[in-house]
C-alpha positions in Angstrom: 67.2 -4.0 41.5 67.4 -2.9 45.5 65.2 -4.0 48.1 64.3 -2.5 51.6 62.9 -3.4 54.9 61.1 -1.7 57.7 65.0 -1.5 59.2 66.4 0.3 56.3 68.3 -3.0 56.0 68.8 -3.7 51.7 69.8 -6.3 49.5 70.5 -5.9 45.2 69.9 -7.9 42.4 70.7 -7.8 38.9 67.4 -8.0 36.5 68.8 -8.5 33.0 66.2 -7.7 29.9 66.9 -8.8 26.4 65.5 -6.8 23.7 65.2 -8.3 20.3 64.7 -6.2 17.0 61.4 -5.4 15.8 59.8 -6.9 12.8 57.9 -5.8 10.3 54.3 -6.4 9.5 53.0 -8.8 7.2 50.8 -8.9 4.5 48.7 -11.0 2.5 48.4 -11.1 -1.0 46.0 -8.7 -3.0 44.5 -10.4 -6.5 44.5 -8.3 -9.4 41.3 -6.4 -10.1 39.4 -4.4 -12.5 36.5 -1.6 -12.1 35.1 0.7 -14.5 36.4 4.0 -15.3 34.9 6.4 -12.7 33.8 3.4 -10.7 34.3 2.1 -7.0 35.4 -1.1 -5.5 37.1 -3.2 -2.7 40.3 -5.4 -2.5 40.5 -7.8 -0.5 43.8 -9.7 0.8 44.5 -13.0 1.8 45.4 -12.6 5.5 44.6 -9.3 7.6 47.9 -7.5 8.3 49.7 -8.9 11.6 52.7 -7.2 13.5 54.8 -8.3 16.7 53.4 -5.0 18.2 50.6 -2.8 16.6 49.7 -2.0 12.3 49.1 1.6 13.1 48.8 2.7 9.1 47.8 1.2 6.2 48.3 2.9 2.7 47.9 2.4 -0.9 49.4 4.6 -3.9 49.7 4.5 -7.7 51.5 6.2 -10.4 49.2 7.7 -12.8 46.3 6.8 -10.7 43.5 9.7 -10.1 41.3 8.2 -8.0 41.3 7.5 -4.2 42.5 4.7 -2.7 42.9 4.3 1.0 43.3 1.0 3.7 42.4 -0.2 7.2 45.1 -1.5 9.3 42.9 -3.8 11.2 41.6 -5.7 8.0 43.8 -4.8 4.9 41.3 -4.4 2.7 42.3 -1.6 0.1 39.2 0.8 -1.1 39.2 1.8 -4.8 36.7 4.9 -5.5 36.4 7.4 -8.4 39.0 5.3 -11.0 40.0 7.2 -13.6 41.5 7.3 -15.7 41.2 4.1 -17.9 44.5 1.8 -17.9 46.0 -0.8 -16.2 48.0 0.1 -12.7 50.7 -1.3 -10.3 49.1 -0.6 -6.6 51.3 -0.4 -4.2 50.0 -1.2 -0.2 52.4 -0.5 2.5 51.6 -1.2 6.2 53.6 0.9 8.8 53.8 -0.8 12.7 54.0 1.3 15.4 57.4 1.1 15.6 58.1 2.8 11.9 58.7 -0.8 10.4 57.1 -1.5 6.8 56.1 -4.0 4.3 54.6 -3.7 1.0 52.3 -5.6 -1.2 51.7 -5.1 -4.6 48.5 -5.7 -7.1 46.9 -4.6 -10.6 44.2 -2.6 -10.7 42.7 -2.1 -14.3 40.3 1.1 -14.9 38.1 -0.4 -17.9 37.0 2.2 -20.2 32.9 1.3 -21.2 33.1 0.7 -25.5 31.3 3.0 -27.1 28.1 2.3 -30.2 26.9 4.7 -32.4 23.7 3.2 -34.6 22.8 3.7 -38.1 19.5 4.6 -40.0 18.8 2.0 -42.8 15.9 1.6 -45.8 14.7 -1.7 -46.8 12.1 -2.3 -49.3 9.0 -4.4 -48.5 9.4 -7.7 -49.8 12.9 -7.2 -51.3 15.6 -10.2 -51.0 17.6 -9.9 -47.7 20.7 -7.6 -48.1 24.0 -6.7 -45.4 24.6 -3.4 -44.1 26.7 -1.3 -41.6 24.0 -1.3 -38.9 26.4 0.8 -36.1 29.9 1.4 -35.4 31.8 0.5 -32.3 35.2 1.3 -29.9 36.8 0.3 -27.0 40.1 2.1 -25.5 41.1 -1.2 -23.7 40.7 -3.6 -26.8 40.5 -4.9 -30.4 36.8 -3.7 -31.9 36.4 -6.7 -33.7 37.2 -8.8 -29.7 33.5 -7.0 -29.0 30.3 -8.0 -28.9 27.3 -7.3 -29.9 24.0 -8.4 -29.7 20.2 -7.1 -31.0 17.3 -6.8 -29.0 19.7 -9.1 -26.7 20.1 -11.7 -28.8 21.8 -12.6 -32.0 18.8 -11.8 -34.5 15.1 -10.2 -34.0 12.6 -9.2 -36.0 10.2 -5.6 -35.3 7.5 -4.8 -37.3 8.1 -7.6 -39.9 11.6 -6.4 -40.1 14.2 -9.4 -39.3 17.9 -8.3 -38.8 20.5 -11.2 -38.2 23.7 -12.0 -38.9 26.0 -9.8 -36.9 29.4 -9.1 -37.2 32.1 -6.7 -36.4 35.8 -5.9 -38.4 38.9 -4.6 -37.2 38.0 -0.9 -37.8 34.6 -1.6 -35.5 32.1 -1.4 -38.4 28.9 -3.2 -37.7 27.1 -5.6 -40.4 24.3 -7.7 -40.4 21.5 -9.4 -42.8 18.6 -6.9 -43.0 15.1 -7.9 -44.6 11.6 -6.4 -44.5 8.7 -8.7 -45.3 5.7 -8.0 -47.9 4.2 -6.2 -44.8 6.7 -4.0 -42.8 6.7 -0.9 -41.9 9.5 1.0 -39.9 11.1 -0.5 -37.2 13.9 0.5 -34.3 16.4 -2.3 -32.8 18.3 -1.9 -29.3 21.9 -2.5 -30.4 24.4 -3.5 -27.2 27.8 -3.9 -27.5 29.7 -5.4 -24.7 33.5 -5.8 -23.6 35.6 -8.2 -22.0 35.3 -6.9 -18.4 31.0 -7.1 -19.1 30.9 -2.9 -19.5 28.4 -2.0 -21.6 26.4 0.5 -24.1 24.1 0.9 -26.2 22.7 2.7 -29.8 19.5 2.7 -31.4 19.2 1.5 -35.2 16.9 2.2 -37.6 15.5 0.9 -40.4 12.7 2.9 -42.9 10.8 1.0 -45.0 9.6 1.6 -48.1 6.2 0.3 -49.5 6.3 -2.8 -52.1 6.1 -1.7 -55.7 3.8 -4.1 -58.4 5.6 -5.9 -61.0 6.8 -4.6 -65.0 6.0 -6.0 -67.9 6.7 -5.3 -71.2 4.8 -4.0 -74.3 2.6 -6.5 -76.8 2.2 -6.2 -80.0 -1.7 -6.0 -81.7 -2.2 -9.1 -83.5 -4.7 -11.0 -85.7 -5.8 -14.3 -85.9 -8.7 -15.9 -88.5 -12.0 -16.4 -86.2 -11.8 -19.9 -84.6 -8.1 -19.7 -85.4 -4.2 -19.6 -83.4 -1.6 -17.9 -84.4 2.1 -20.0 -84.3 5.4 -18.6 -84.8 7.2 -21.4 -86.7 10.5 -20.8 -88.5 10.3 -22.2 -92.1 12.8 -24.1 -93.6 13.8 -23.8 -97.0 16.8 -25.3 -97.4 18.2 -28.2 -94.7 21.2 -25.9 -93.6 19.5 -22.6 -94.0 16.4 -21.3 -92.4 14.7 -17.9 -91.1 16.4 -16.6 -88.3 13.1 -14.0 -87.8 10.1 -16.3 -87.4 6.9 -14.2 -88.2 3.1 -15.1 -86.7 1.4 -17.2 -89.7 -2.3 -18.5 -89.7 -2.8 -22.4 -89.7 -4.1 -21.7 -93.2 -1.0 -20.0 -94.2 1.2 -22.9 -92.2 -0.8 -25.4 -93.8 0.3 -24.1 -97.5 3.7 -24.0 -96.7 4.1 -27.4 -96.0 2.6 -28.1 -99.3 5.1 -26.3 -101.0 7.8 -28.2 -99.1 6.9 -31.8 -100.0 6.6 -30.5 -104.0 
């Protein structure tokens, strides 16, 4: 460097500038995140991006992901919109500074497909004993069917119009069964079935129970019978030998029974 005064006299000296290399930006960590299919969410890092200069851009990408991922270079927040299709993705976040240096971080994004449920229509007769029936079918693209939770009218059991549904279970094939019973005065009833997966996604369906009327009891036929005035009829097995007796008893009058006893005593 040279300095000059008003008489044109000069002096020189050396200025030394030591330059250190640019350092890439720093990123906080991102938590694993879940979002429903077609849904949106934001993912916030443990710390905002920093740099010795400035963070120019923050981008995010995930192979196979069909939604939109966008980043805020100031806060580091990643915004997820229109998440699709269902599945588990590794999202890579890239911060770029004003000199082009980059840093990356990753997190897991799970796009959860909601479960499905189809309700059944079944029948019960008034006053008949409780019995088990298939009341619905459930499925889920992300988890086993028998790990899904199914409720009726928001609980483990419910009674509508005298019809009670209880003891709900789900097998590996997605068949939902329950005990269903109709009281003596029950009428047709409808129930709301709700299936919930492990990400709290839900779906609803209707169970319809058609109730048939109670029928009167049935009786066998009775034979025509005769009895003396003031008498009664009895069925006796007349023993004629200690080791043998009649196996086909017939109705007799009291007088006949007395006569039979007289014969046995002679």
